[in-house]
N, C-alpha and C positions, 0 to 999 in steps of 0.2 A: 284360513276364514275366522272361525274364534268371534269376537267379539264384531269384527266387521260386518255381521247379521244381525247383529242385537235387537232390532228396534221394533221394524210393523211389517206385519203379513196382509195385506192386503188383496182384491181381485180388480183389473182394469180391465179397459177394450183399447186393444194398441190400433195404430191408425188400419191395420189389414184387417182389422174386426176380427181378430186373435184373442182369446182371451188370457193371460197371462198373471202369472202372481210373482212380487218379491218376496224375497229368502228374509226378509226380517220379522222381527217378532216385537210388540209392544210389552213390555215386561215392567211390571213398577214393585221394583224391587225394596222389600223390607219389612220387618214382622207381623205389620198389621195388614200388609197387602199382598204381591206374590210370594211372598219368602225369597227367596233367595235365588238367582240363576246355578245350577248345578249341573253335573255333569249327564243326567237326565232332559233336562230341557237341552242342553246343547247336541245330543244324540237325534232328539226331536226335532230341532233349526236342520243340522246334517241332513237328515231325512230328505226334509223337504229341499235343501240345496243338492242333494243328489237326483232327485228328482225332477226340475227343476232342468239340472244341468242333462240328463236325460230325452228329455221331454225336448230339447233342441239341437242336440248333438248324439244323438241315438245311433251308435256302433260306428261312427266317425269320429271319434277322438277319447279319451281316459283323460278324468279330469283326479286335480293334484290338490291335498287339501293340507294347508299349514295351522298346525295349533299354536299357541302358547302353552310354551314347558310347564304348565301350572299344576301343581299336586291333582285340582279339581280335574282338571282335562286328562288325566290319567286312570283314574279312576276305573275298576275292571269290572263287567258285566255278572250278575247275581249268582250267574251259573259260572264265573271263573274260577278256575284251579288256581288253591291257595293252601298251603299248609300250614296256615295259622285258623287256629280254634278249632281243628280238626280234636276230633274224639279218636282216641289211641283206642277203645276197643267197640266193638259193631253194638249200633244201639239206632233210634229212628233219627233222624238225624237229614235238615234239610237246609244245609249251606251252614254259614255262620250269619249270615242273615235272617234264617228260616225262612226264604222267599223260596226257592225254589233248589233239585237235585243237583249236584257239582256236574259241570261236564264230564265226560270219559277222559281219561289219559292214554297213555302210548306207551306200551311194554317195549323194555329194550330191547327187545327182537322185532319189534314195528307192528304189532296187534293195537286195538285200541284195550284199553285197558279201562272197564267197567268197576268204581266204586260203588257199585250197591248189589247187594244180591240180589238174585231173580224174584218176580212175583211171587213166583211158583215155590219158593225155597219151604221147606218142611217147618220151618223153624224162626227165620227171620227175612217173610218175605219183603222185599222192597229197603229191607232197612243199610245202613252204612255199613261195610266190612270195616271201620275204622283203620290206623294208621298200624298198627300190627301185623295187619294180614295183607293189606295194599305192601307194606313194604317186604312179605314174606315172598309173594305173588310176584315182585319186581327183583327178585334172587338175593335182599338181602335179609338171610335166615336170621343170624343174629340181632340184629340191630333192632330189630321188635322188641329186643327184652330190654332196649332206654326209656329213660323217662320222657313225655311226651312233648314237650319245649322245655328249653330251659327259662329261670324266673323273669318273665316280662317279655320275652322275645329275645333277649339279651345274650348271645353267643358269643361266647370267648374267638372262638376262629371261625367267621360266615363263611368259609370255604369247608368246616371241620365237619364231624360225625357227632356229635356230642348230644344229641335227642332226636327224637324220630320226627319232629317236625323240621330240623333244620334238613334234613336227612334227603325229605321230599325235596323242601324247597332247593334242592341245587339237582334235581333232576329234570334231563334236558325240555321233559313236557312242561315243568313247572316255568322252568326258567325261559322259556318259548310261550306264556301266556302274555297277549299283549290286551290294551286298553280296551273297553267299549268301544270308543272313537273308532277307533283303528279297526276293528274287527269288522262293524258295521260298514265303514268305508270300502275295506279290501273285499267282504262279501257280497257288492255290489261292481266289482271289478275294478275300481280306483285306488288312488295312491295317497295313504295317509302319513303328515312328517309330524315331530314338533323341530320348533324353532330353537335355536341353539336359546340357553340361558346367558343375556346380556342384558347388559344397562339400559332402563327403558328408552333412553334417551334416541336407541339406537336401532328399535323394534320401531321397524313401520307400520306394524297395527296403532302403534299409541302416534306418531306422526299424524296417521289416517282419522285418530280421533281430536286432535287437535287443529285439524283443520275442518272436522263437522263442528267440533265446539265454536271457532271462530266464525263460522256463518252462521249459527247460531246464536254470537252474541249480537250478531249486525241486524237482526231482526227486532221488531219490538215488543219492548216488555210483557213479558205473557203475564194475564190476569187470574188462568184459571188452567183445568186439568183441559179442556177442548181447544182455549188457544194452543197451549202447549205441546198436545199431538197433533195440530194442523203446523204450525211451527216446524217438527220434526219430520 
């Protein structure tokens, strides 16, 4: 999917009289316009595509959404598990972006692992436990005494146990964390995947864009935004 649905959102009436919607959106990119099409924009558009798919194929098929293997498409949700920027000791902390509490992890024996103290805690109600306590609760009784993270999060051995951050990063629940796009698609019972990283000329999305640009160039020259949107 990805760039295939980046242009226009509109409602129309089909020959049968049913209201239909496109999954396109108009997005005027640029610093002084709509900014830049980021993961949040793509998630919102993907959600629209999922709704359209389910409106037409409810209970009869599963959709497969393919995305370019781009860094922006691999962004995690604000509440996703991430060892980076975690404080080592208890404090009031709402994730690395300060937006919301981090989602719970999984203990080695299977039960959910809440990284925050309960709201009725006598001393630290709702506080983040910190990496030291989290590691101890996972059975790493001595590793919590290591430093929080290596300078600039550049560990000499990616699979080593040099700092609290690296140990947590290598735990199965952190390794299993998926991008926000995948979480959105799979939560609705569908399939999401990234295309391999390959030359743009072999990427069928780029071929689709090439064909679209060819048809656009065959239209009369546009003189204003209204004409441009009509031609699009």
